[in-house]
C-alpha positions in Angstrom: 43.2 48.0 43.7 46.7 46.8 43.3 49.5 48.7 41.6 49.7 48.4 37.8 53.4 47.7 37.6 52.8 44.4 39.2 49.8 43.3 37.2 51.9 41.0 35.1 52.5 38.7 38.0 48.9 37.5 37.9 49.6 35.9 34.6 50.8 32.3 35.2 53.0 32.1 32.2 56.7 31.0 31.8 58.2 34.5 31.8 57.1 34.8 35.4 60.0 32.6 36.3 60.5 30.8 39.6 59.7 32.6 42.9 62.5 34.5 44.5 64.2 32.5 47.2 65.1 34.0 50.5 65.8 32.6 53.9 62.4 32.7 55.8 63.7 34.2 59.0 66.8 35.9 57.7 65.7 39.4 58.7 65.1 38.5 62.3 67.8 36.9 64.5 65.4 36.2 67.3 63.3 33.9 65.1 66.4 32.3 63.6 67.6 30.9 66.9 68.0 27.1 67.3 65.5 24.9 69.0 67.4 24.9 72.2 66.7 28.6 72.7 63.4 29.9 74.0 62.2 33.2 72.7 59.3 35.4 73.9 57.1 34.6 70.9 57.6 30.9 71.4 56.7 31.2 75.1 53.7 33.4 74.3 52.5 30.9 71.7 52.9 28.0 74.0 51.0 29.8 76.8 48.3 30.8 74.4 47.8 27.3 73.0 47.5 25.9 76.6 44.8 28.5 77.3 43.0 27.6 74.1 43.0 23.9 75.1 41.5 24.9 78.5 38.7 27.1 77.2 38.1 25.8 73.7 40.0 26.8 70.6 37.5 29.4 69.3 34.0 30.6 69.4 31.6 28.8 67.0 30.8 30.5 63.7 27.4 32.2 63.1 24.6 29.7 62.7 24.0 30.6 59.1 27.6 30.5 58.0 27.9 27.0 56.6 24.3 25.9 56.8 23.5 25.4 53.1 27.0 24.4 51.7 25.9 21.3 49.9 23.7 22.5 47.1 25.2 25.3 45.0 28.8 24.1 45.7 28.4 21.3 43.2 28.6 23.6 40.2 32.1 22.7 39.4 33.9 21.2 36.5 33.7 17.5 36.1 36.8 15.4 35.7 38.4 15.8 39.1 39.7 12.7 40.8 37.3 11.3 43.4 38.3 10.8 47.0 38.4 7.1 46.4 40.7 7.6 43.4 43.0 9.9 45.4 43.1 7.4 48.2 44.1 4.6 45.7 47.0 6.7 44.5 48.0 7.7 48.0 47.2 11.3 47.4 44.2 11.8 49.6 45.0 13.8 52.7 42.5 16.3 54.1 43.8 19.6 55.4 42.0 22.6 56.8 41.7 26.3 55.7 40.3 28.6 58.4 39.3 32.2 58.3 39.3 34.5 61.4 37.4 37.9 61.5 39.0 39.9 64.3 38.5 43.6 63.4 36.5 46.0 61.4 39.5 46.5 59.2 43.3 46.2 59.1 45.8 48.9 58.3 47.4 46.6 55.7 50.7 48.5 55.7 51.1 48.1 59.4 50.3 44.4 59.0 53.2 44.1 56.5 55.5 46.0 58.8 54.6 43.8 61.8 55.1 40.6 59.9 58.5 41.8 58.6 59.5 42.7 62.2 58.6 39.1 63.2 60.8 37.7 60.5 58.2 36.8 57.9 58.7 37.6 54.3 55.5 39.2 52.7 54.7 38.1 49.2 57.4 35.4 48.8 56.2 34.7 45.3 56.1 38.4 44.2 52.5 38.3 43.0 52.2 42.1 43.5 48.8 41.8 45.1 49.7 44.2 48.0 47.8 46.1 49.4 44.8 44.0 48.5 46.3 41.1 50.5 49.4 40.3 52.5 50.7 36.7 52.0 53.3 35.0 54.1 54.4 31.3 54.3 55.2 29.5 57.5 57.4 26.4 57.6 55.4 24.1 59.9 58.5 22.7 61.6 59.6 26.3 62.5 56.6 26.5 64.8 58.1 23.7 66.8 61.6 25.2 66.6 62.9 22.2 64.6 64.8 24.1 61.9 64.9 27.3 59.9 64.5 26.4 56.2 63.7 28.6 53.3 60.0 28.3 52.4 60.6 28.1 48.7 62.8 25.1 49.2 60.0 23.2 51.0 57.1 21.1 49.6 53.5 22.1 50.1 53.2 19.5 52.9 55.9 21.4 54.9 54.6 24.9 54.5 51.4 26.7 55.6 50.0 29.9 54.0 48.5 32.9 55.7 46.6 35.6 53.9 45.7 38.9 55.6 42.9 41.0 54.1 42.1 44.7 54.7 38.6 43.7 55.9 40.0 42.6 59.2 40.2 38.9 58.3 43.0 36.4 58.4 42.9 33.1 56.4 45.3 30.2 57.2 46.0 27.1 55.2 47.3 23.9 56.9 48.6 25.5 60.0 48.0 24.6 63.7 45.0 26.4 65.1 46.8 27.8 68.2 49.5 29.4 66.0 47.0 31.1 63.7 44.7 32.2 66.4 47.6 33.7 68.3 48.8 35.5 65.2 45.3 36.9 64.4 44.2 37.8 67.9 47.5 39.0 69.3 50.3 39.6 66.9 48.3 41.6 64.3 46.0 43.5 66.7 48.2 46.7 66.7 47.3 47.0 63.0 43.6 46.5 63.7 40.9 49.2 63.7 37.8 48.3 65.6 39.1 45.0 67.0 36.4 42.7 68.3 38.3 39.7 69.8 35.5 39.1 72.2 33.2 38.6 69.2 35.6 36.5 67.1 34.0 34.7 64.2 35.6 31.8 62.3 34.7 29.5 59.4 36.7 26.6 58.0 36.6 24.2 55.1 38.6 21.1 54.4 40.8 20.8 51.3 42.7 18.2 49.5 45.4 18.6 46.9 45.1 16.9 43.5 48.5 17.0 41.7 47.0 15.7 38.5 44.8 18.7 37.9 45.5 22.3 37.0 42.1 23.6 37.9 40.4 23.7 41.3 36.9 23.4 42.6 34.6 22.9 45.6 32.7 19.7 46.1 30.4 19.5 49.1 32.3 21.2 51.9 35.8 20.3 50.5 38.0 22.3 48.3 39.8 20.2 45.6 43.0 22.2 45.0 44.6 21.4 41.7 48.4 21.7 42.2 49.6 20.5 38.8 51.8 23.2 37.3 50.6 24.7 34.0 53.2 26.6 32.0 56.4 25.9 34.1 59.2 23.6 32.8 59.0 20.5 35.1 62.7 20.6 35.5 62.8 24.1 36.7 60.7 23.4 39.8 61.3 20.5 42.1 58.4 18.2 42.7 56.1 19.1 45.6 56.9 22.8 45.7 54.0 25.2 45.3 53.6 27.2 42.1 52.5 30.8 41.7 49.3 29.3 40.2 48.5 27.4 43.4 49.2 30.5 45.6 46.9 32.6 43.4 44.2 30.0 43.6 44.5 30.0 47.4 44.2 33.8 47.3 40.9 33.5 45.4 39.4 30.8 47.8 40.7 32.8 50.8 39.1 36.0 49.6 35.8 34.3 49.3 36.0 32.6 52.7 37.1 35.8 54.3 34.1 37.6 52.8 31.7 35.0 54.3 33.4 35.2 57.8 33.2 39.0 57.7 29.5 38.7 56.9 29.0 36.4 59.9 30.2 39.2 62.1 27.5 41.5 60.8 24.9 38.7 61.2 25.8 38.4 64.8 25.8 42.2 65.4 22.3 42.4 63.9 21.1 39.5 65.9 22.4 41.0 69.1 20.7 44.3 68.3 17.3 42.7 67.8 17.8 40.6 71.0 18.3 43.8 72.9 14.9 45.1 71.9 12.8 41.9 72.3 11.7 42.8 75.9 10.0 46.0 74.9 6.5 44.4 74.1 6.7 42.5 77.4 7.4 45.6 79.3 4.4 47.3 77.7 2.1 44.3 78.5 3.2 44.5 82.1 2.5 48.2 82.3 6.1 49.1 83.1 7.6 52.4 82.1 9.5 52.1 78.8 13.1 53.2 78.7 12.6 55.3 75.5 14.8 58.3 76.4 16.3 60.4 73.7 19.7 58.8 74.3 18.3 55.3 74.0 16.6 56.0 70.7 19.7 57.7 69.2 21.9 54.8 70.4 19.7 52.2 68.8 19.5 54.1 65.6 23.3 54.5 65.5 23.8 50.8 66.0 21.7 50.0 63.0 23.4 52.6 60.8 26.8 51.2 61.9 25.9 47.7 60.9 24.6 48.8 57.5 27.6 50.9 56.9 29.9 47.9 57.4 27.8 45.8 55.1 27.5 48.3 52.2 30.7 50.3 52.5 33.1 47.4 52.4 33.4 46.5 48.8 34.8 43.0 49.6 31.3 42.2 51.0 29.0 43.6 48.4 31.0 43.5 45.2 30.3 40.5 43.1 34.0 40.6 42.0 36.6 42.6 44.0 39.3 44.6 42.3 41.7 41.9 43.4 40.7 39.7 40.4 40.0 42.1 37.6 43.4 41.9 36.0 43.5 38.1 36.1 40.1 37.1 34.9 41.3 36.3 31.4 44.3 34.2 32.6 43.7 31.9 35.5 40.0 32.5 36.0 40.5 33.2 39.7 37.1 35.0 39.9 35.5 31.6 39.3 37.0 30.2 42.5 35.9 33.3 44.5 32.4 33.0 43.1 32.3 29.3 44.0 32.9 30.1 47.6 30.2 32.7 47.5 27.7 30.2 46.1 28.7 27.5 48.5 28.4 29.7 51.6 25.2 31.4 50.3 26.8 34.9 50.6 24.5 36.5 48.1 21.3 35.4 49.8 22.7 36.2 53.2 23.5 39.8 52.1 20.0 40.1 50.7 18.4 38.9 53.9 20.5 41.3 56.0 19.6 44.2 53.8 15.9 43.3 54.0 16.1 43.2 57.8 17.8 46.5 57.9 15.4 48.0 55.4 12.7 47.4 58.0 15.0 48.8 60.7 15.5 51.9 58.5 11.7 52.5 58.7 12.1 52.7 62.5 15.0 55.2 62.0 12.8 57.3 59.7 10.0 57.4 62.2 12.5 58.5 64.8 13.9 61.3 62.7 10.4 62.6 62.0 8.9 62.2 65.5 11.8 62.8 67.8 10.6 65.9 69.8 9.6 66.7 73.3 6.0 67.4 72.4 5.5 64.0 70.7 7.4 61.9 73.2 4.5 59.7 74.3 3.3 59.1 70.8 6.8 58.2 69.7 7.0 55.5 72.4 3.9 53.8 71.1 5.1 54.0 67.5 8.4 52.4 68.3 6.6 49.6 70.3 4.3 48.9 67.4 7.1 48.7 64.8 9.2 46.4 67.0 6.2 44.2 67.6 5.7 43.9 63.8 9.2 42.5 63.6 9.2 40.3 66.6 5.6 39.5 67.3 5.6 39.9 71.1 3.8 37.6 73.5 0.4 39.2 72.8 0.5 38.1 69.2 0.6 34.5 70.3 -3.1 34.9 71.1 -4.2 36.4 67.7 -2.6 36.7 64.3 -0.7 39.9 63.7 -0.4 41.9 61.5 -2.5 39.8 59.1 -6.0 40.0 60.5 -7.7 37.7 58.0 -7.2 34.1 56.9 -7.8 32.9 53.4 -8.2 29.2 52.4 -7.8 28.6 48.6 -9.1 25.6 46.7 -8.4 24.7 43.1 -10.1 22.9 40.3 -7.5 21.8 37.8 -9.1 19.9 34.9 -6.5 20.0 32.1 -4.3 18.3 33.1 -6.5 16.7 35.7 -5.2 17.1 39.3 -6.6 15.2 42.3 -9.8 13.1 42.5 -12.4 13.6 39.8 -15.1 14.4 42.5 -13.2 16.8 44.7 -11.5 20.2 44.6 -7.9 20.3 45.9 -6.1 22.4 48.5 -3.8 25.2 47.5 -3.0 26.9 50.8 -3.9 28.9 53.9 -2.9 32.5 53.7 -2.7 35.3 56.4 -4.0 38.5 54.8 -4.1 42.2 55.9 -7.7 43.5 56.0 -7.0 45.5 52.8 -6.0 42.5 50.7 -2.2 42.9 51.1 -0.1 40.3 52.8 3.3 39.5 54.2 5.5 36.7 52.7 8.6 34.7 53.5 8.7 36.2 57.1 11.3 33.9 58.7 14.3 32.7 56.7 15.4 30.5 59.7 12.2 28.4 59.4 12.2 27.8 55.7 12.0 24.0 55.4 12.5 21.8 52.4 11.5 18.5 54.0 7.8 18.8 54.7 7.1 15.1 54.2 9.9 14.1 56.6 8.7 16.5 59.2 5.2 15.0 59.1 6.5 11.4 59.2 8.9 12.1 62.0 6.0 13.8 64.0 3.9 10.7 63.7 1.5 12.2 61.2 1.9 9.8 58.2 -2.0 9.9 58.1 -1.9 13.6 57.4 0.8 13.2 54.8 -1.3 10.5 53.0 -4.3 12.7 52.9 -2.3 15.6 51.5 -0.9 13.3 48.9 -4.5 12.8 47.6 -6.0 16.3 48.1 -3.2 18.9 48.3 -1.8 18.6 44.8 0.5 20.6 42.6 -0.6 20.9 38.9 3.0 20.4 37.8 3.2 17.1 39.7 5.6 18.1 42.4 3.4 18.1 45.5 6.4 18.5 47.9 7.5 21.7 46.2 4.0 23.2 46.6 3.9 22.3 50.3 7.3 23.8 50.9 6.2 27.0 49.0 3.0 27.4 51.0 4.8 27.0 54.3 7.8 29.2 53.5 5.8 32.0 51.9 2.6 32.0 54.1 3.0 29.7 57.1 6.0 31.6 58.4 3.9 34.8 58.5 1.3 33.5 61.0 2.3 35.0 64.3 0.6 32.4 66.5 2.9 29.8 64.9 6.0 31.4 66.2 8.1 28.9 68.2 8.0 31.1 71.2 4.2 30.7 71.4 4.6 27.0 72.4 5.1 26.1 76.1 6.7 22.7 75.3 8.0 23.2 71.8 9.5 20.4 69.8 11.2 21.1 66.4 8.9 21.9 63.5 5.8 21.5 65.7 4.4 24.7 64.1 4.7 23.1 60.6 2.5 20.2 61.6 -0.1 22.5 63.1 -0.2 24.6 59.9 -0.8 21.7 57.6 -3.2 20.0 60.0 -5.4 23.1 60.4 -5.4 23.7 56.6 -6.6 20.2 56.0 -9.2 20.5 58.7 -10.7 23.6 57.2 -10.7 22.0 53.7 -12.6 19.0 55.0 -15.3 21.3 56.3 -15.6 23.0 52.9 -16.4 20.3 50.4 -16.8 22.6 47.4 -17.6 19.8 44.9 -20.4 18.4 47.0 -21.8 21.8 47.8 -22.0 22.8 44.1 -23.4 19.4 43.1 -26.2 19.7 45.7 -27.4 22.8 43.7 -27.1 21.0 40.3 -23.8 22.6 39.5 -21.6 19.7 38.2 -18.7 19.4 35.8 -19.9 19.3 32.2 -18.4 19.7 28.7 -21.6 21.3 27.5 -23.4 23.1 30.4 -22.5 26.6 31.6 -23.4 28.4 34.8 -23.9 31.9 36.1 -21.6 33.6 38.6 -24.6 34.4 40.9 -25.6 30.8 41.0 -22.1 29.6 42.0 -21.4 32.4 44.5 -24.8 32.1 46.2 -24.5 28.4 46.6 -21.0 28.6 48.1 -21.9 31.6 50.3 -24.9 29.8 51.8 -22.7 26.9 52.8 -19.8 29.1 54.1 -21.9 31.7 55.9 -20.3 34.6 54.1 -19.6 35.7 50.5 -16.7 33.9 48.7 -14.3 34.9 46.0 -14.7 32.9 42.8 -11.8 33.0 40.2 -11.9 31.8 36.6 -9.3 31.0 33.9 -10.4 31.4 30.3 -14.0 31.6 31.4 -13.7 28.2 33.3 -14.1 27.8 37.0 -10.7 27.4 38.6 -10.4 28.8 42.2 -12.6 29.4 45.3 -11.4 31.6 48.2 -12.9 31.2 51.6 -12.3 34.1 54.0 -12.1 33.9 57.8 -11.4 35.9 60.9 -9.8 33.9 63.7 -10.9 34.2 67.3 -7.7 33.1 69.0 -4.6 31.4 67.7 -4.6 29.3 64.5 -4.0 26.1 66.4 -7.1 26.2 68.6 -9.1 29.4 67.7 -12.5 29.6 66.0 -12.5 30.3 62.3 -15.4 32.7 61.7 -16.6 33.3 58.1 -16.0 36.9 57.0 -16.4 39.2 54.0 -13.7 38.9 51.3 -10.8 41.4 51.2 -8.5 42.2 48.3 -9.2 40.8 44.9 -12.7 40.2 43.8 -14.2 37.5 41.5 -12.9 37.8 37.9 -15.5 35.4 36.3 -18.0 36.6 33.7 -21.6 37.0 34.9 -22.8 34.2 32.6 -21.4 31.4 30.5 -18.9 29.9 33.1 -17.6 26.5 32.2 -17.1 23.8 34.9 -14.8 21.4 33.0 -14.8 17.7 34.0 -11.4 16.3 35.1 -10.0 13.7 32.7 -9.1 10.6 34.8 -5.5 10.0 35.1 -3.7 6.9 33.9 -3.9 4.1 36.5 -1.1 4.3 39.0 1.3 1.5 39.4 0.6 -1.2 42.0 3.1 -2.3 44.7 2.1 -5.9 45.4 4.3 -8.9 45.7 7.2 -9.2 43.3 6.1 -10.3 39.9 7.4 -10.2 36.4 7.2 -6.8 34.8 4.3 -6.2 32.5 6.4 -3.8 30.3 10.1 -3.3 30.1 11.7 0.1 29.4 15.1 1.0 27.9 17.8 -0.2 30.3 19.9 2.3 32.1 23.1 3.1 30.2 26.4 4.7 30.7 26.9 7.0 33.7 24.2 8.5 35.9 22.6 9.2 39.3 20.0 7.1 41.0 17.3 9.5 42.1 14.9 8.5 44.9 11.2 9.4 44.9 9.1 9.0 48.0 6.1 10.4 49.7 4.9 12.5 46.7 8.2 13.9 45.5 11.9 13.5 44.8 13.7 12.9 48.1 17.5 12.7 47.5 19.4 9.9 45.8 21.5 6.7 46.3 25.1 7.3 47.3 28.2 5.3 46.5 27.7 2.6 49.2 24.1 2.0 48.2 22.5 4.1 51.0 19.6 6.6 50.6 20.8 10.1 51.3 18.6 13.3 51.3 21.3 15.9 51.1 24.8 16.3 49.7 26.2 15.1 46.4 24.6 12.2 44.4 27.0 9.4 43.5 27.7 8.6 39.9 26.9 5.0 38.9 27.9 3.0 35.8 25.2 0.8 34.2 26.8 -2.1 32.3 24.6 -4.1 29.9 24.1 -7.8 30.5 21.3 -8.6 28.1 19.0 -6.5 26.0 16.8 -5.9 29.0 19.1 -6.2 32.0 22.2 -4.5 33.4 24.4 -4.2 36.5 25.2 -1.2 38.6 28.6 -0.1 39.9 29.7 3.0 42.0 33.1 4.2 42.9 33.0 1.8 45.9 32.3 -1.3 43.8 29.6 -3.3 42.2 26.0 -3.3 43.7 23.9 -6.1 45.0 21.3 -6.9 47.6 22.9 -8.5 50.6 20.5 -9.9 53.2 17.8 -7.9 51.4 19.7 -4.6 51.8 21.2 -2.7 48.9 25.0 -2.5 49.1 27.9 -1.4 46.8 31.5 -2.2 47.5 34.6 -4.2 46.7 33.4 -7.0 49.0 30.6 -7.9 46.5 31.7 -10.5 44.0 28.4 -11.3 42.3 26.5 -8.3 40.9 22.7 -8.2 40.8 20.9 -7.8 37.4 18.4 -5.0 37.2 15.9 -3.9 34.6 13.7 -1.0 33.9 9.9 -0.9 34.2 7.9 2.3 33.4 11.1 4.4 33.7 11.9 3.0 37.2 14.6 0.7 38.5 13.2 -2.8 38.7 14.6 -5.7 40.8 13.0 -9.1 40.3 10.0 -7.5 38.7 9.3 -5.0 41.5 9.8 -1.2 41.1 9.0 -0.5 44.8 11.8 -0.5 47.4 11.6 0.1 51.1 13.3 1.8 54.1 12.8 2.1 57.8 12.9 5.9 57.8 13.3 8.7 55.3 16.8 10.2 55.7 17.1 13.7 57.2 20.1 16.0 57.4 23.3 13.9 57.4 21.7 10.6 58.2 21.5 7.8 55.7 18.9 5.0 55.3 19.3 1.5 54.1 17.3 0.4 51.0 15.5 -2.9 51.2 14.1 -5.1 48.4 11.2 -6.5 50.5 8.7 -4.7 52.6 8.7 -6.8 55.8 8.6 -4.2 58.6 10.0 -1.3 56.6 7.2 1.3 56.4 8.6 3.8 53.9 8.2 2.9 50.2 10.3 4.5 47.5 11.0 4.3 43.8 14.4 4.8 42.0 14.9 6.5 38.6 17.9 7.3 36.5 19.4 10.7 35.7 21.8 10.5 32.8 25.2 12.2 33.2 26.6 11.6 29.8 
């Protein structure tokens, strides 16, 4: 917490006055020398920057650090100038903010003393945030020994900011990488406790300054820094100089970024720990003597406790709002900027996942405390091996599923609303179960996928995707969401689908195997035809007994099944298996049910017929629309649907994009039924059959709406060569020709 006498400095109001002006290097003659003189710090910096160029500037950040930036980071206020608008006004200039995690913690008072000794002025704007953070400003020209100006006399383009936090992190705004790296890894190390230069973690974001806005935000992976002064008299502050508001905003964003970078250090430590134990199951399978001495066990336990202590004892990591922002939340709303960074970098989810991993590790530690004795040494070794194998599924578990010893295929009959063909049940999933009915779920966060359709198409299994589109249905209408849920929750818990079980693994191969095997089993269990052969068919009047249904299905399956009802109506069938071998190639042997039993009444079970769906739209040659909907109006997004679900949107140049921010389009009325479309790049039209938006287009196309979908020349189906994935973009075509992917476009209003 910061000192109460300074709390008023967080209030960006006029009485704050202008920042105190002081010569930047006035307290250190060494740093005040002219360009012609060469000091030790300059020589050290030059030498270090040359070394950085030879070996690479810095180690890469943890794999999870910036992986999911694009989704939650869009929750910012509307009304900010777009990049195109900033470019038009000559204001668009990307800069970089970088965070370095170099130690477990800093002695923040020593940091201040070191910086003062080097000639830097801590807290030049007198914000009073010490000891929560130390802020200094660095004239960029001073790094090159050009001059020695006062920082408060310079514009924001001429000054870089550095913020040092007690958590052992340094955040730099708009400063050369070599300079900041030298400062973080050399100059400040005497103030560090638990320095880990060899395990340096960094993260960075781009930022641009918008002088027409007071508020700031994050869009995509870019910070939009509003630099317009709020309560200051324009004449009292020269144009271009930073205000206290801007500095405090940078503090908020820096605190959030420092938190994420610190978390990346712990992610790396935990990953290294688990990597060091992965060989244990292999040693066991080879009959080798296991190195489970008392010292080894205690050392591994201590490593886990150390990581958890760092995660939970550092308030800047686990607190939703550090003390740094409490006194300002009713003034500038700085906590909002801090929380935006946390959402953008997925900090909350990452902390939760780390804790879940360490909860499991704590079970190992508990066993160690209870069993660690000379008389139980051998038994302790086997317990440790078993627990580690549960986490890492050693090589033996590539031959059989572990720990879930049973497989369960579920089929659904959804009649109201009707889902799937009228003469077939639909797939729900394939679940690994313990033999007592329990189960694991969401076992591998690194293999959670949100693009199942694209994975199947890219793997050459469009035929499998087409079949799933007919028979693996979601009752809410979002098939893609159901597929993602089944894989992420259940597929990731099948040990024989671990990537290490493949000799020649290619990305997402295990996903294709999971869906392929599930469909294969479903095709061998035609529930509708099996029941119909015994005279059990859907009816609005007839009812059936539980024994009749179960006996019929058990005879076909070779073992009892579990039948589930909803409101006395037949709804689910569960088929149970044991697998002899891996899921990909093993034999599925019918087995007795585990876990939940049938919940249907003994008699009076309804088997409700499915109500046929409305006829689906056709996608033949272009023709005039049979019905015209309300034209798109105002501002909105163009949402793309393909392969059974929503798959991204159209971006400003007219391309199809599956991730990132959707562009805003303006729909301008032409007639009662037609309209034109325009993005920030310009008006939209089909050029050479390809959709394009830009200033080069002079004649806009006229579009209409049919059944809620964008229509062009009477056709609501558009085409692409390939569905976009990651950062790639796909061209949208009006004609099919040789473009295999079909898609539809709808409007999401933004008024």
